[in-house]
N, C-alpha and C positions, 0 to 999 in steps of 0.2 A: 447673204448672213445672215443665222438667224437671230441676231440681237435685233438690227435692224430692219427686220423687213417690214416691219409697219411705218417708220419711216421713209423707206425706198418705196413703199407704197403711195404714200403723200405726195414722197416729190415728183416720182412718174406721171401721179394724176396732175402734179403742176404745170410739168413739163408738155404733157399733150394739150393746158389749156392753153398755155402759151401760145402754141402755134396758130389759135384762132381767135386768142383775148388780148387787149390792149396790156399793157406789162405794167399802167397802172392799177389794172383791174385782181392783177394777180395775188396781191396781199389780202387783198379783201378776201378771195376763192381758200386763199391760206385759214385766213379766218372762220370760214365757212365750216369748211373740211372740218377743223378742228370742231368747231360748235357742235354740228352734226354728230362726228364719233361719240362726243360728251351724250348727247342725246338719243343716242342709241346707244350705247354701253350703259348709262343707268338703269333706266328701266328692265334693261336684261338682269340686271343685277341684281336689281331688288326681287324680279318673280322668281329667279332658281337659288336667290338665298332661303326665301320663304319654305320651294321645295326640299333645302338642305336640310334645314330646321327642320319640318318636319320629318322626313329620313334619320337623322340623326336622335332625335326625341323619341321617335317609333322604336330604334333598333337596342338605346336603353331601356324601353318597357317593354320588348319582347314583342312588339308588334312588327308591321311590315310596314306602313305607310301609305301614302301614294303610287299605289301600282298599276290602277286600274283605262287611265286616260292614256293613254301612247306610251312611247317603249319606255318600261322601266316609273312611270309616270311621269315622264318628264316634263306631257303636256298638261298635265294641272297646273299649272302659274298659266296655261293661255286661257285654259276654261275658265279660270276665277276670274282672270282678268274682264274677260267676255261675261260673267256673270256681272259684277259689278256695274260694267258698264250699260247693261240693261235694265238695271234695279232701280227701281223708282226714288228720283231723291225725296223726301220727306223732309219739310220745314215746320218743325213746333210755331203751334199759335203765339205771336206774340214776338216770336224772335227777330232779331234784325235782320235782315235777307242779305243784306249786302254785306255784311261783315260776314256773316254765317258762311258767304259763297268763297269768300276772299282769304278768312285764317288759313284752311287748306292749301290753297294756291301760297301764301304766305310760306308757310313750313316748309312744301317741297323747293322752292325755289332754290333758297340757300344752300339746300341737301346735294344738289345737281351744280350750284354754280364754286363748292369747295373742292369739285374733280379737278377745276381748272390749273388750281397747284399743286394737285400730288403728283410727283415723279414717277410714272407704273415704269419706266425703265430709262435707261443710258439714251436720251435726246427725246424721252418720250415725255414731253410736261408740257403741257397746252400753251400757258403764259409763264417763263419763267421772271417770277417780279422777285424784287430783291426783296422785298419784304412781304413774300410771299408766308409767311409763319404769320405774322401779323394778320394777312389777307382770310387765312383758313379760320383764325381767332374770332375775329372780329364778325364773319362772315355766316361762320356759325351762331354766336349765340342770339342772334335775329330770331330764331326758334323760339326763344321765351315769348316774346310779344304774339307770334303768329297761337302760341297753345293759350295764352291766357284773353286773346279775342276771340277764338273760339269757344273758350268756355263761358264767356260773356256774355257772348251776342247767343246763346241758345237758349237764353231762358228756362236754365232748369237748376234747381241746387244741384243735385250733381255732377254737371259739367263744371258750375262754377269751383267746385270743393274741391275737383279734381284737377282743375286751373289754377289754383292758388296754392296747392298741395306743388302742381308741376313748378310753380314760378319761384315759391323759393326752394326748391330741390334743386334745379339748376343754377339759380345765383348762388348757392350754398358752396355746390361742386366744380364752379366754374371758377372760383380764388383757388385750390387747390390745386387745379387744374391748369392755370394759365401759370403759376410759382413753380410747378414742377417743370415747365422746360428752359425758365428764366438758364437754368443749369446747363441748356442745349447754346443757350446762344452766349452765356459767358466763354466756355469752353472754344465752340467754332467764330462766335465773334462775326457772325452773321445771318439776316433773318432768310436769305433764300434755301429755299427746300435741296435745289442742287448743290449748295456749296455746304449743305447738312451733312448730304448722304456720303459728297465724295470727301469731308474730313474723315468718318469712318472707313476709310478704306484698308488702311493698317490695325482699327481695333474699332468692334460696335461697343456703343457707347455700354451697352447693357453689361458689358463685361466688365465695370468699374464701378466700383461702390456706391457713388452717385448718380450712376447712370440707369442701375438695377432697382434702386430704391425709385430713382424716377419713373421708370416706363412703369411700375408697379403702380405708383400715384396715380400715373398721366392715364392710364388705362382704366385701374378702378372709378376715378373721376369721370372719364367719357362714358364708363356703362351706365352710374347714374345721369350722367345728364341725358340719355337718349331711353332715359324710363325700362331701363332693360334690368330683367330678375335678375339679384334679389333687390333692385332699389327700385319698384315700378310701382310706389307708392301711389303715386297720380292716374294710375288708370287699376288698380285694386277691384278686382271684379267684386269678388265677394262683398266688398264694403261700399262701394260706389259707383255698382253696376257697369264701369266702362271707362270712368274718369273722365276729361274733357271734351272728348269723342261720341260719349252717352250718343247725343241728338244728331249722329251724322248717319247717313246711308248710303248706300248705292258711289256713284266715280269718286264722291267728296271723301266717303269712308275708306275708299284706297289708296287716295291722296295723302292721307295723315299716315297709311300703313306705309306707301313709298317713305315717306320724309323720315319715319323711324329706322326701317331697314339701310337705305341708302347714308342716314347718320354712322347708324355703326358699324357699315363697313367702312365707313372715309375714315371713321376713328380708331381702326384697327389699323387704318393705312395711313393716319397719323404717326401713331404708336410706331408701327417698322420701319419709317423713316427718320422719326428723332433717335430711335436707341436701336435700333436693331439691325442698321445698316443697308435700309432701303433697299434699294436693287442690287447691292453688292454678295456676292457667293464666292463661296471658293472655284478655282478652274476645274471643275469636271467637265467631261468629254460630253457635248448633246448624246450619246449614245446611249447612256445611264438614263437618258426621260425615255426613248424612244421603244427600250429593249423590254422593259418595267411594264409599258405600257402593251406592247404584242403579248407577253404573257398573258396580264389582263383580259385580253381582249378573246387569244385562246383558248382560252379556260373560259368563258361565258356560256355556258349549256343553252340560255335563253336565246342566243343569237343566232341565226340560220348558219349549217355547219358553209355552206358555197361565200357565204361574207363574211365568218371569217378568217378564210381561207383569204381574201382577198384583203385585211384588214392588216393581218397578218405578214403580207407579205411584204404592203406597203410601208409600214413600220419597221421592218427590219430593213429594206429597201433607205430609208431615210436615214436610221441608225451609220450603216455604212458610209451612207453620201458625208452626213455632218458628222461623222466621228473625231475628224480634227478640229470641230468648233467644241468654245463651248458651253453651258446651258445658257441660252439667253437670260439677261438680266432681268427682261419682263415675268420671264419663268419664277425665277427667286423672290422678286417685288410681292407677287401672287401666291406664290406656294406662303411662303412667310404670313401674309395677310390673311388668307384664310387660313390659315394654322388659330390665330386671333380670334378667326371668326367660329371656331371650331370650340373655341375656348368659351367666348360667349353662349354658343347653344349648351353646353357642359355645365356652364353655372343655371342656367333657366332651368335643365332639369335634373339639378343636384339641390340645389338650396330652396330653403322659405324667403318667404318677401320676409323684411325683416319692420320692424314695426316702424313710428314715427319719430318718438323720441333718440332710437339708437341710430335712426338715417342720418337724422341731422347731426347726433353726437359724433357719427362718424368720421363726417365730413369738420365742423370745426375744433373737437378735442383731439381727434386723432391725424386727419391727412395735412388737414394745416398745417400746425408745429412741424410736424414730419419734414414737409414741406419749407419750412424754414431755415431746418436745421440741416437739411441738404446743400441746401443755396451756402452753407457756413462750407461742409463736406467738399464738395467743386472747388470751394473758390484756396482751402488746403490741399485738394489733389493737384491743383492749377501752380499753387506759392511751392510746394512743396513734392520737387519730381523726384520719380524713383520708388523705390519698394518702402521707402518711409513714409511719402506722402498717401500712399494709397494705406498704409497700417493704418495712420492718425486718421483717415476719413472712416475706412469702416469702423473701424474702434467707435468715435464716436456716436456714429449711425445707429452701430448698435445697442450701445449705454441708451441711449434715446430713445430706439425702440424698446428695449425695456421697463424703463422708464415712465414712458408714455402708457401703457400696459399695466403697469403698478398703480400710476396715478389714475385709472379711469375702469379699474378695477370695480365689479359692481358691487354694491357692500354685503355683506354677511346679512341672510337671510335668519331671523330669528322669531321665536314663538312668542305670539300677542296675547293679554289677558284684556278682554274685555268685559266690563264690568257697565252690568243692567239697571235699569233705574226699576225702586218697589213699585 
């Protein structure tokens, strides 16, 4: 079955290994296979997220984006990675060399570790912890230590200012981020990622009043935690050069870059898991997955005609073979995740950067009280079943949003008179 393709491949590999290895080593081999898959997939995701972002923003700005290195520019991330690998590593005079080296490593390790508890599909989770959500939140919070370590170790006022901004921002937005997932724990009664996805089999939480508000708060808080536009104050190029990683070059800078993109992908994936049904999707035939791809490749004029014919025949054959199977769960998960990634890129190409006071005020005076009210709304939704509970919780959230907008409205600008001394 397509749905269990990768699970079956792993089991086949373990069965072959069991013929030549002692039974006591098979569990360790299973762990190594899972670690190897994450270690291979994570850098690939990071590299092609950069390509995707550059392509999308280029289209928004009426440009082509990367198109010279490789087919459709697909080899551009490999070229960039090679360039970073061979660039000189410059460490400022007076910097703490040990901490300067360890900081980007400390940033990228948690970004990869969180992939271990993300359910990419049915039975496709490396470690199904019963506290998987708690593990994700705990490990992802380590990034603030790495950022401040890198800024402090660089011995640069620009790096230190960027690090202090980043830590203040991350800590501020972690509060509403964590509180926004409390509603999911209240309703499902579990911290297991798999259990949360299975609880959404009949109704995705985003289609409830508290789930919709919780998804928005969590997603916006996540964008701020990974320093993405419009919350990219720690890396404000026009103000503090490049923020906390100003004094980094070569592969060290690439590690900072990798950590940011992996964390952005992980935030999108966790939003899908908590609120958008995870791997759940309607039972649509897998033929509808292959036929649009056949149409897309068949009309690609830049692809050689013989190659197009081969692709189209192969995809049509796959559509006929798997017509009776539904679209795989991992396809639904990745489709939803990359839809949110597109929103991330869309925001970067659309919104300007917030001021520092706007950024912090939005967290403490907007998102935080809204999360507390959302917890109350979720409690009402659980305690009062049916349409009445939905109506009460929706009315409470709508009224609270209106009140917060009114309370946080900026003061009316009035002309001022300046009196000068004689």
